[in-house]
N, C-alpha and C positions, 0 to 999 in steps of 0.2 A: 504494500500500500504506500503510495507516495506520501512523503512527509507532510505536504500541505493538507492532504485529505485527512491524515491521521490527526494533525493539529486541529482541523476543523471539528472533528467529532469529539476530541478531548476538550476543546473550548466550550462545547455545548453540554458538558457533563451535568451541570445542575439542572438544565432544562430536561435532559434525558432522564435524570434521576426522578424529577417531578412527574414525568410521564409514567414511569414504572410505579412510583409510590401511589399514584391515583388508582392503580389497579391492584397493588399489593400493599396491605396495611402495615406490615412489619418492615421498618426501615432497613434493618440488617439484611432481610431477605431481598429487598429491593436493591440494596447495594451489591449483593452477591449476583443477582440477575444481571445488573448493569455490567459488572466485571466479566461475567461469562459472555455477555453479548460483545464486549470489546474483544475478547479472545476469538469468538466466532467470526467477528468482522475481519480480524487479521487473517484467520484461516481461509475465509471465503471472499477475499478481496476481489477475486476474479469474477464474482457474481455481479459486481457493479456494472451496470449497462452504460454504454457510451451516452453521453449527454444526460445521464441521470444524476440528480443531486446526491451528494454523499450523505447529507442530512436526511433526506427522504428515504434513501436506501437503509440508513442505520435505524430509522424508525421502524422499518419493516423487520429488520433483524431483532429489534427490541420487542416488537409485538409478538413475533414468533417465540422469543425466549419466555415471555409471560405465558403464552398459550402452553408451551412445553412444561412450564412450572406447574400449572393447574392440572395438566394431564397426569404428570408424575404423582402429584399429591392425591389426585382422585384414585389412581390405581393403588397407591399405598394404603389409602383409607379403606378401599374395598378389600384389600388383602388382610388388613388388620381386623376388619369387621368379620370376615370369613373365619379367620383364626380364632377370634373371640367366640363366635357361635360354636365352633368346633370344640373349644375348651369347655364351654358351658355344658355341652351335651356329652362330654367325655365322662365315662364312669370309671372310677378307680377300682382296680380289682380288690376283692376282699382281702383282709389282712393275712388270712391263712395261705392264700395263693401267693401274695407278695413274699411271704416267708419261704415258700417253696422254690422261688426263682433260682436261688443258688444256696444250697444248704450250708456251704462252707464260708459264706460271706462274713458271718460274725467272727469266725476264727481268723480269717484273713485281715479283717479290720483290726483285730487285736495285735497283729504282727507289724502294723505300720506305726509311724510316730503318733503318740497319743493326741497331740493337738490336731493332726490331720484326721484321725479317727473320730474325734469329737465333732469336728466340722461336718464330716460326711454323715454321721448319725443324726445331727441336728438339722442340717440343711437338706441333704439329699434323701435321707430315709425318713426324717421327722417332718419334712416339708416346711421347715422354719425359713422365712425370708432371710437372705444373706445379710441384709441391712440390720435386722433384729439380732442376728448372731454377732455381728460386728459390735453393736452397742453393748450386748451382754458381755462380750469378752474385752471391752474397752480398747478396740482396735478400729482403725479407719476402714471405711467401706472398700477402698481400693486395696488395702492390705488384706482384707477378708477375701476379696476377689482373687488376688494372687495366691493366697493360701488355699482357696478352693481348687484352683487350677492345679497346684502342686499336689494337693491331697488326692485328687482324682487320678492324676498321673501315677502317683505312688500306689494307689489301690489297683489300678489297671495292671501295672507291672507285677504286683504281688499276686493278683488273680491269675494272670497268665502263667507265672511261675508255679503256682499251687495247682491250678485246675487245668492247665494245658489248653487243648483246643476248644473245650466247651466255653472257656472264658473269652476266646476270640470271637465266638458266635453269640455273645450276650448272655451266656449262662443259661440258655434255653435247654430244658431237659438235662440239667446238670446231673451227671452220674458219678462225679469224682468222689464225693463224700469223704474226702481226706480229713 
């Protein structure tokens, strides 16, 4: 893109931002859309027609960026709504079936670090939200997230070492009973 055309659209930044803000209430999102439109303009500078105003062309780029934003948001919302409906209708298996998933899980949990085992028992098996666990243990939420990742990795490693191939297949029909 020639420097004069680039300067022209950069000099109209506030006007372009106002255009986006009239369509997007959140200023930060409007700023992001404007920045993305600048990048798109640089990538598609060849789309500018001869004798077409750079400002008019950039308005078209901005309008398409706003439309894309709403399309993405709409599909994200539909996906979240679908997932929410699925979770609402999901039925947890009875406790006795949960206990049968892998009979050796309790013993394996006892073989990993106690703080990891506590986290897995509370969060994964007890369905306690990670944030509540973090507050209860007086650690930050990010620390709890890291600990959860490490605990699950340690459990996975120990399950594979203890149960072999059935652990690799999610302990379905576990027969190791070690």
